[in-house]
N, C-alpha and C positions, 0 to 999 in steps of 0.2 A: 378551784372550781374545775370539774371535769370538762375536757374539751371534746367537741364532736369529732367523729371519725368519718372520713370520706368513704362512702360505700360504692359498690360497683356501678350503681345507677346515678352517681353524683360526680360533679367536677367542682372541687373547692377552688375558689379564688380568694386569696387573702391579701389585703392591702394594709401595709404597716401604718400605724397611727403616727403621722408626722408631727403631731403636737406633743408627743411624749418626750419628757426630759427637760422641759422648760420650767416655768413657774409652777410649783406644786399646787399652790393655792388656786390658780386659775385653770389648771390642766383639765379638770373634769368638765368644766364648761366649754373649753376650747375643743376638747375631744368630742363632745356632743355636737358641736357645730361642724366639726370636720366630718363626722359620720353623716350628718344631714346633707352636707354638700356632696358626699359620695352618692347618696341615694338620689339626689337631684340629677347629678351628672350622668349616672349610669341607669337611672330609672329602674332600680331594684333595691330590695331591702338588704341591709347589712346587720350582722350580729357581732357582738364583742367576742374576741378570741384572744388567746395568749399563745404565742409560738416560740417562747423562750423558756427552756427548762432552767431552773436556777435563777437566772437574771431575766426578769420579765421583758418580753417584746410584745407590747399590746398591738393588736391588729383588728381589722374588721373583715368579717367573713361573709361572702355571698356564695350561693350554691346554684350551679346550673344543673337542673334535673335532666339527665340524659333521656329519661322516659318521654320527654316532650318530643324528642327526635329518636324514635326507637332504634334506628340503625346505629346510633352512637353507642347505645348500651351493648348491642350485639358485637360491634367492632372491638370495644374495649375488653369485653369478656373473652373473646377469641384471642385477642392480642396477648393478654396476660396469661393465657393458657399455653402460649407458645405455638399456636396453630398458624399455618400459612394463611394469609389473607390476600385474595386476588379480586374481590368484588368491592364495589362502593368505596374505592380508595379516595375519591374526591371528598368524601365525608370528613376525612382527616383535616383537610384544608378548611372545611366549614367550621369544625371545632376550633382549629387554630385561629381562624379569623375572629371568632367570638371571644376567645381569650385575649387576643392582641388588642381588642378594643379597650381593655383595662390597662394596657402597658404604659400609659402616660403617668401612672402612679408607681410607687414602689411595691411590686407584686411578688408574692410568694405562692407557689403552686404545690399541691400534693401530687401523688403519683399519677392519677388519671390525666390531669391537665398537663403535667410534664411530658407524659407519653405523647400527647397530641403535638406538642411543640417539637419533640424529638423526631417524630415521624415526618413532620413538615420539613425539618432541617435536612433529613435524608433526601426527601424529594428535591429540595433545592440543590443539594450536592450533586444529585443525578441529572439535574436539568429538566426534570419532568416526572411524570408518574411511572413507576415501575410496573411490571406485570404482577408481581407478588412481593409481599413483605412478611417477615416473621420475626418475632422477638425471641432472641436466644438467651438474653440475660437482662435482669434488672436488679440493681442494688442501690441503696442510699449511701452516699459518702458524706464526709464532713466538709463544710465550706472552708474550714481552716486548714485542711490538708493541702500541702503545696505540691502534691504529686501531679505531674503533667499527664495529660490525657493519653499520650503514647506510652507512658511508663506503667500504666495500671495493668494488673494481671487480667487475663481473660477469665471469664466465668461462664458457667452453664446453669446457674441457678436464677430463678425468678422469685425475688423476695417480696414479702408483703409490704403494704403501705406502712410508713412510719407513723407514730402517734402525732397528732396535730401539734401537740405541745413542743415537739422537737423540730418542726419544719423551718424555724428561723435559722437553723444551722445546717440544713441539708442541701447537698448537691446530688441530683438524681443522675444515675449512670445507666445508660441503656446500651446493649449491643443488639443491633438490628440487621438482619439479612434482607437485602433488597435485590432481586434478580441475581442471586448467588453471590453478591458482593457484601462483605461484612463491614458495618460501620459502628463505631463507638460514638455515642452522643452524650454530652453532659448538659444538664439543664439546671440553672441556678436562677430562679425567678424568670426574668425575660432574657437572660444571657444564655446562649448556647454555644457549644463548640463541637465540631464534627471531625472525625478522623476515619479514613478507610483503613481497615486492618487486613493483615494476612491471617488466614484462618489457621488456628492451631488447637481448636477444641472440637 
């Protein structure tokens, strides 16, 4: 089944189906109940998705349409073009707060949601809002890679979103400049790691 792709006007939030892997005969019914419980808990609709290439990782997808808060669409668009952003920086925390409301579950994020969490992590590292931020690099890594954040090579490319089907194995890697200071941030679901870097690119 083809999987939906996160567009620039969307933020995908995927919650792994906790009922998968149990009794095969009862799984479909248990999965249906789990989905309904998510819809009650979060007051939004969820659709079935698969985020595991080869070996299935069933999940449920809900979408935040950034068009409901137009500045989010503008910020994400400018961010992934590598443009300096110096206005409406508090909106990143608004997006992050919306995403964190789902973090009581096992969450997987696509590129746009991971970006908001990464920017928030940089703000926290700085102890407040910078005057300007700019994305220098984005690339997806594999969660199975044991490469430490400080050992990763620097990059100057901003790659496209990975297919939804691959998200179960993706660690998002961002290099973000904030007030002239370069940070590398990895985002794997709700887990983040931040490192200040010496510029070499």
